[in-house]
N, CA, C and O atoms as a GROMACS GRO file, in nm:
protein
  312
    1MET      N    1   1.962  -3.265  -2.708
    1MET     CA    2   1.991  -3.125  -2.694
    1MET      C    3   1.862  -3.052  -2.651
    1MET      O    4   1.753  -3.085  -2.698
    2THR      N    5   1.876  -2.955  -2.562
    2THR     CA    6   1.760  -2.880  -2.515
    2THR      C    7   1.749  -2.748  -2.589
    2THR      O    8   1.848  -2.696  -2.642
    3ASN      N    9   1.631  -2.695  -2.593
    3ASN     CA   10   1.606  -2.568  -2.662
    3ASN      C   11   1.566  -2.460  -2.562
    3ASN      O   12   1.458  -2.401  -2.575
    4PHE      N   13   1.650  -2.433  -2.464
    4PHE     CA   14   1.621  -2.330  -2.366
    4PHE      C   15   1.652  -2.193  -2.426
    4PHE      O   16   1.749  -2.176  -2.498
    5GLU      N   17   1.566  -2.097  -2.393
    5GLU     CA   18   1.590  -1.960  -2.436
    5GLU      C   19   1.595  -1.870  -2.313
    5GLU      O   20   1.527  -1.896  -2.213
    6THR      N   21   1.674  -1.768  -2.320
    6THR     CA   22   1.684  -1.672  -2.210
    6THR      C   23   1.563  -1.580  -2.214
    6THR      O   24   1.525  -1.530  -2.320
    7CYS      N   25   1.503  -1.558  -2.097
    7CYS     CA   26   1.387  -1.468  -2.088
    7CYS      C   27   1.435  -1.326  -2.059
    7CYS      O   28   1.532  -1.306  -1.986
    8THR      N   29   1.366  -1.230  -2.115
    8THR     CA   30   1.392  -1.090  -2.083
    8THR      C   31   1.322  -1.056  -1.952
    8THR      O   32   1.240  -1.135  -1.903
    9MET      N   33   1.353  -0.941  -1.895
    9MET     CA   34   1.287  -0.899  -1.771
    9MET      C   35   1.137  -0.882  -1.792
    9MET      O   36   1.058  -0.915  -1.703
   10ASP      N   37   1.096  -0.831  -1.906
   10ASP     CA   38   0.953  -0.814  -1.934
   10ASP      C   39   0.882  -0.948  -1.938
   10ASP      O   40   0.770  -0.961  -1.889
   11GLU      N   41   0.947  -1.048  -1.995
   11GLU     CA   42   0.887  -1.182  -2.000
   11GLU      C   43   0.879  -1.244  -1.861
   11GLU      O   44   0.782  -1.312  -1.828
   12LEU      N   45   0.982  -1.220  -1.780
   12LEU     CA   46   0.980  -1.273  -1.643
   12LEU      C   47   0.868  -1.211  -1.562
   12LEU      O   48   0.803  -1.278  -1.482
   13VAL      N   49   0.844  -1.081  -1.582
   13VAL     CA   50   0.735  -1.014  -1.512
   13VAL      C   51   0.601  -1.075  -1.551
   13VAL      O   52   0.515  -1.097  -1.465
   14LEU      N   53   0.584  -1.103  -1.678
   14LEU     CA   54   0.458  -1.164  -1.724
   14LEU      C   55   0.441  -1.304  -1.667
   14LEU      O   56   0.330  -1.343  -1.629
   15ILE      N   57   0.549  -1.381  -1.661
   15ILE     CA   58   0.542  -1.516  -1.606
   15ILE      C   59   0.509  -1.511  -1.458
   15ILE      O   60   0.424  -1.586  -1.409
   16ASP      N   61   0.577  -1.421  -1.386
   16ASP     CA   62   0.558  -1.409  -1.243
   16ASP      C   63   0.423  -1.348  -1.210
   16ASP      O   64   0.371  -1.370  -1.101
   17GLY      N   65   0.367  -1.273  -1.301
   17GLY     CA   66   0.238  -1.210  -1.277
   17GLY      C   67   0.249  -1.078  -1.204
   17GLY      O   68   0.147  -1.016  -1.172
   18GLY      N   69   0.369  -1.034  -1.177
   18GLY     CA   70   0.386  -0.911  -1.101
   18GLY      C   71   0.429  -0.796  -1.189
   18GLY      O   72   0.515  -0.812  -1.275
   19ASP      N   73   0.372  -0.683  -1.167
   19ASP     CA   74   0.411  -0.564  -1.239
   19ASP      C   75   0.370  -0.445  -1.152
   19ASP      O   76   0.266  -0.448  -1.087
   20TRP      N   77   0.451  -0.342  -1.151
   20TRP     CA   78   0.420  -0.224  -1.073
   20TRP      C   79   0.292  -0.162  -1.126
   20TRP      O   80   0.275  -0.146  -1.247
   21SER      N   81   0.201  -0.129  -1.038
   21SER     CA   82   0.074  -0.072  -1.079
   21SER      C   83   0.040   0.046  -0.989
   21SER      O   84   0.016   0.030  -0.869
   22TRP      N   85   0.038   0.165  -1.048
   22TRP     CA   86   0.000   0.283  -0.970
   22TRP      C   87  -0.145   0.273  -0.923
   22TRP      O   88  -0.179   0.320  -0.815
   23LYS      N   89  -0.228   0.210  -1.005
   23LYS     CA   90  -0.369   0.193  -0.967
   23LYS      C   91  -0.380   0.105  -0.843
   23LYS      O   92  -0.454   0.138  -0.750
   24SER      N   93  -0.307  -0.005  -0.840
   24SER     CA   94  -0.311  -0.095  -0.724
   24SER      C   95  -0.253  -0.028  -0.600
   24SER      O   96  -0.303  -0.048  -0.490
   25LEU      N   97  -0.146   0.051  -0.618
   25LEU     CA   98  -0.088   0.124  -0.505
   25LEU      C   99  -0.190   0.222  -0.449
   25LEU      O  100  -0.207   0.232  -0.328
   26ALA      N  101  -0.258   0.295  -0.538
   26ALA     CA  102  -0.359   0.391  -0.493
   26ALA      C  103  -0.474   0.322  -0.422
   26ALA      O  104  -0.523   0.370  -0.320
   27GLN      N  105  -0.519   0.208  -0.476
   27GLN     CA  106  -0.628   0.135  -0.412
   27GLN      C  107  -0.589   0.088  -0.273
   27GLN      O  108  -0.668   0.098  -0.180
   28SER      N  109  -0.468   0.037  -0.259
   28SER     CA  110  -0.421  -0.010  -0.129
   28SER      C  111  -0.409   0.105  -0.030
   28SER      O  112  -0.445   0.092   0.086
   29THR      N  113  -0.357   0.219  -0.078
   29THR     CA  114  -0.341   0.336   0.008
   29THR      C  115  -0.476   0.392   0.052
   29THR      O  116  -0.495   0.420   0.170
   30VAL      N  117  -0.568   0.407  -0.041
   30VAL     CA  118  -0.701   0.460  -0.008
   30VAL      C  119  -0.776   0.363   0.082
   30VAL      O  120  -0.843   0.406   0.176
   31SER      N  121  -0.766   0.235   0.055
   31SER     CA  122  -0.831   0.136   0.139
   31SER      C  123  -0.779   0.143   0.282
   31SER      O  124  -0.857   0.137   0.378
   32GLY      N  125  -0.649   0.156   0.296
   32GLY     CA  126  -0.590   0.170   0.429
   32GLY      C  127  -0.636   0.298   0.498
   32GLY      O  128  -0.663   0.298   0.618
   33ALA      N  129  -0.644   0.407   0.421
   33ALA     CA  130  -0.687   0.535   0.478
   33ALA      C  131  -0.831   0.529   0.527
   33ALA      O  132  -0.862   0.577   0.636
   34VAL      N  133  -0.918   0.470   0.446
   34VAL     CA  134  -1.060   0.461   0.485
   34VAL      C  135  -1.075   0.372   0.608
   34VAL      O  136  -1.145   0.408   0.702
   35GLY      N  137  -1.011   0.257   0.606
   35GLY     CA  138  -1.018   0.167   0.721
   35GLY      C  139  -0.962   0.230   0.847
   35GLY      O  140  -1.018   0.216   0.955
   36GLY      N  141  -0.850   0.300   0.832
   36GLY     CA  142  -0.789   0.367   0.947
   36GLY      C  143  -0.875   0.480   0.999
   36GLY      O  144  -0.885   0.500   1.120
   37ALA      N  145  -0.937   0.555   0.909
   37ALA     CA  146  -1.024   0.666   0.951
   37ALA      C  147  -1.146   0.615   1.026
   37ALA      O  148  -1.188   0.674   1.125
   38ILE      N  149  -1.202   0.505   0.977
   38ILE     CA  150  -1.319   0.447   1.045
   38ILE      C  151  -1.280   0.398   1.184
   38ILE      O  152  -1.350   0.424   1.282
   39ALA      N  153  -1.169   0.327   1.191
   39ALA     CA  154  -1.124   0.275   1.321
   39ALA      C  155  -1.084   0.389   1.414
   39ALA      O  156  -1.114   0.385   1.534
   40GLY      N  157  -1.017   0.491   1.360
   40GLY     CA  158  -0.971   0.601   1.443
   40GLY      C  159  -1.080   0.695   1.488
   40GLY      O  160  -1.062   0.767   1.586
   41SER      N  161  -1.192   0.697   1.417
   41SER     CA  162  -1.299   0.790   1.454
   41SER      C  163  -1.360   0.757   1.589
   41SER      O  164  -1.426   0.841   1.650
   42ALA      N  165  -1.339   0.636   1.636
   42ALA     CA  166  -1.392   0.598   1.767
   42ALA      C  167  -1.310   0.660   1.880
   42ALA      O  168  -1.358   0.674   1.992
   43GLY      N  169  -1.185   0.697   1.850
   43GLY     CA  170  -1.097   0.752   1.953
   43GLY      C  171  -1.103   0.903   1.958
   43GLY      O  172  -1.174   0.967   1.880
   44GLY      N  173  -1.028   0.959   2.050
   44GLY     CA  174  -1.025   1.104   2.067
   44GLY      C  175  -0.928   1.171   1.974
   44GLY      O  176  -0.967   1.217   1.866
   45THR      N  177  -0.802   1.178   2.013
   45THR     CA  178  -0.700   1.243   1.932
   45THR      C  179  -0.579   1.151   1.917
   45THR      O  180  -0.560   1.057   1.994
   46VAL      N  181  -0.499   1.182   1.817
   46VAL     CA  182  -0.376   1.107   1.790
   46VAL      C  183  -0.265   1.209   1.769
   46VAL      O  184  -0.284   1.308   1.699
   47THR      N  185  -0.150   1.186   1.830
   47THR     CA  186  -0.035   1.272   1.809
   47THR      C  187   0.061   1.203   1.713
   47THR      O  188   0.112   1.094   1.740
   48LEU      N  189   0.085   1.268   1.600
   48LEU     CA  190   0.172   1.213   1.496
   48LEU      C  191   0.296   1.300   1.481
   48LEU      O  192   0.289   1.422   1.498
   49PRO      N  193   0.410   1.238   1.449
   49PRO     CA  194   0.528   1.318   1.422
   49PRO      C  195   0.504   1.407   1.299
   49PRO      O  196   0.432   1.367   1.208
   50VAL      N  197   0.561   1.522   1.297
   50VAL     CA  198   0.552   1.621   1.190
   50VAL      C  199   0.413   1.687   1.185
   50VAL      O  200   0.404   1.809   1.175
   51VAL      N  201   0.306   1.609   1.192
   51VAL     CA  202   0.170   1.662   1.181
   51VAL      C  203   0.124   1.725   1.311
   51VAL      O  204   0.061   1.830   1.309
   52GLY      N  205   0.154   1.662   1.423
   52GLY     CA  206   0.109   1.710   1.553
   52GLY      C  207  -0.014   1.634   1.599
   52GLY      O  208  -0.035   1.519   1.560
   53THR      N  209  -0.095   1.697   1.682
   53THR     CA  210  -0.214   1.633   1.736
   53THR      C  211  -0.333   1.658   1.643
   53THR      O  212  -0.364   1.772   1.608
   54VAL      N  213  -0.397   1.549   1.604
   54VAL     CA  214  -0.513   1.556   1.514
   54VAL      C  215  -0.623   1.468   1.570
   54VAL      O  216  -0.599   1.387   1.660
   55GLY      N  217  -0.743   1.482   1.515
   55GLY     CA  218  -0.855   1.398   1.556
   55GLY      C  219  -0.827   1.251   1.525
   55GLY      O  220  -0.746   1.220   1.438
   56GLY      N  221  -0.895   1.164   1.596
   56GLY     CA  222  -0.874   1.020   1.578
   56GLY      C  223  -0.899   0.972   1.437
   56GLY      O  224  -0.825   0.889   1.385
   57GLY      N  225  -1.004   1.025   1.374
   57GLY     CA  226  -1.034   0.984   1.236
   57GLY      C  227  -0.927   1.027   1.138
   57GLY      O  228  -0.889   0.950   1.049
   58VAL      N  229  -0.877   1.149   1.154
   58VAL     CA  230  -0.771   1.199   1.066
   58VAL      C  231  -0.642   1.121   1.089
   58VAL      O  232  -0.577   1.078   0.994
   59GLY      N  233  -0.606   1.104   1.216
   59GLY     CA  234  -0.485   1.028   1.248
   59GLY      C  235  -0.493   0.884   1.200
   59GLY      O  236  -0.396   0.830   1.147
   60GLY      N  237  -0.608   0.823   1.220
   60GLY     CA  238  -0.627   0.686   1.172
   60GLY      C  239  -0.618   0.677   1.022
   60GLY      O  240  -0.564   0.581   0.967
   61GLY      N  241  -0.672   0.778   0.954
   61GLY     CA  242  -0.664   0.782   0.807
   61GLY      C  243  -0.521   0.795   0.758
   61GLY      O  244  -0.482   0.728   0.662
   62ILE      N  245  -0.444   0.880   0.823
   62ILE     CA  246  -0.304   0.898   0.784
   62ILE      C  247  -0.225   0.770   0.808
   62ILE      O  248  -0.153   0.722   0.720
   63LEU      N  249  -0.240   0.714   0.927
   63LEU     CA  250  -0.168   0.590   0.958
   63LEU      C  251  -0.213   0.475   0.870
   63LEU      O  252  -0.132   0.393   0.828
   64GLY      N  253  -0.343   0.468   0.841
   64GLY     CA  254  -0.395   0.364   0.753
   64GLY      C  255  -0.342   0.376   0.611
   64GLY      O  256  -0.312   0.276   0.547
   65ALA      N  257  -0.332   0.500   0.563
   65ALA     CA  258  -0.279   0.522   0.428
   65ALA      C  259  -0.133   0.480   0.420
   65ALA      O  260  -0.091   0.417   0.323
   66VAL      N  261  -0.056   0.516   0.521
   66VAL     CA  262   0.085   0.476   0.524
   66VAL      C  263   0.096   0.324   0.530
   66VAL      O  264   0.178   0.264   0.461
   67GLY      N  265   0.011   0.262   0.613
   67GLY     CA  266   0.012   0.116   0.622
   67GLY      C  267  -0.029   0.048   0.493
   67GLY      O  268   0.032  -0.051   0.453
   68GLY      N  269  -0.130   0.102   0.426
   68GLY     CA  270  -0.175   0.044   0.299
   68GLY      C  271  -0.068   0.056   0.191
   68GLY      O  272  -0.046  -0.039   0.115
   69ALA      N  273  -0.002   0.171   0.185
   69ALA     CA  274   0.105   0.189   0.087
   69ALA      C  275   0.222   0.097   0.118
   69ALA      O  276   0.280   0.038   0.027
   70ALA      N  277   0.257   0.086   0.245
   70ALA     CA  278   0.368  -0.002   0.284
   70ALA      C  279   0.337  -0.148   0.251
   70ALA      O  280   0.424  -0.222   0.205
   71ALA      N  281   0.213  -0.188   0.276
   71ALA     CA  282   0.175  -0.327   0.246
   71ALA      C  283   0.188  -0.355   0.097
   71ALA      O  284   0.234  -0.463   0.058
   72TYR      N  285   0.149  -0.260   0.013
   72TYR     CA  286   0.162  -0.280  -0.132
   72TYR      C  287   0.309  -0.285  -0.172
   72TYR      O  288   0.349  -0.369  -0.253
   73LEU      N  289   0.388  -0.195  -0.116
   73LEU     CA  290   0.530  -0.191  -0.153
   73LEU      C  291   0.604  -0.316  -0.109
   73LEU      O  292   0.696  -0.361  -0.177
   74VAL      N  293   0.564  -0.373   0.005
   74VAL     CA  294   0.632  -0.492   0.055
   74VAL      C  295   0.589  -0.617  -0.021
   74VAL      O  296   0.675  -0.696  -0.062
   75CYS      N  297   0.461  -0.636  -0.041
   75CYS     CA  298   0.419  -0.765  -0.098
   75CYS      C  299   0.308  -0.757  -0.201
   75CYS      O  300   0.266  -0.861  -0.252
   76GLY      N  301   0.258  -0.641  -0.233
   76GLY     CA  302   0.144  -0.634  -0.325
   76GLY      C  303   0.177  -0.629  -0.472
   76GLY      O  304   0.093  -0.664  -0.554
   77TRP      N  305   0.296  -0.587  -0.508
   77TRP     CA  306   0.328  -0.566  -0.649
   77TRP      C  307   0.377  -0.691  -0.719
   77TRP      O  308   0.385  -0.692  -0.842
   78TRP      N  309   0.411  -0.794  -0.648
   78TRP     CA  310   0.460  -0.916  -0.713
   78TRP      C  311   0.364  -1.023  -0.688
   78TRP      O  312   0.384  -1.136  -0.733
   0.00000   0.00000   0.00000
């Protein structure tokens, strides 16, 4: 006879090593923003939906932040 026990969701999260972390989301977002701003500062201007035309550094920062947040949401939390 086996002694298997059912795991709760909290136990599965601990086993998997994944848990939602606002700190990790913020780090990924800020890292993307900084990297994007540095890369974008070499260019002239960027036209973004809703925001309009902004400097390359600002546009790169916005796009980098969105990319960093998306990367965390897709694969960083687990």
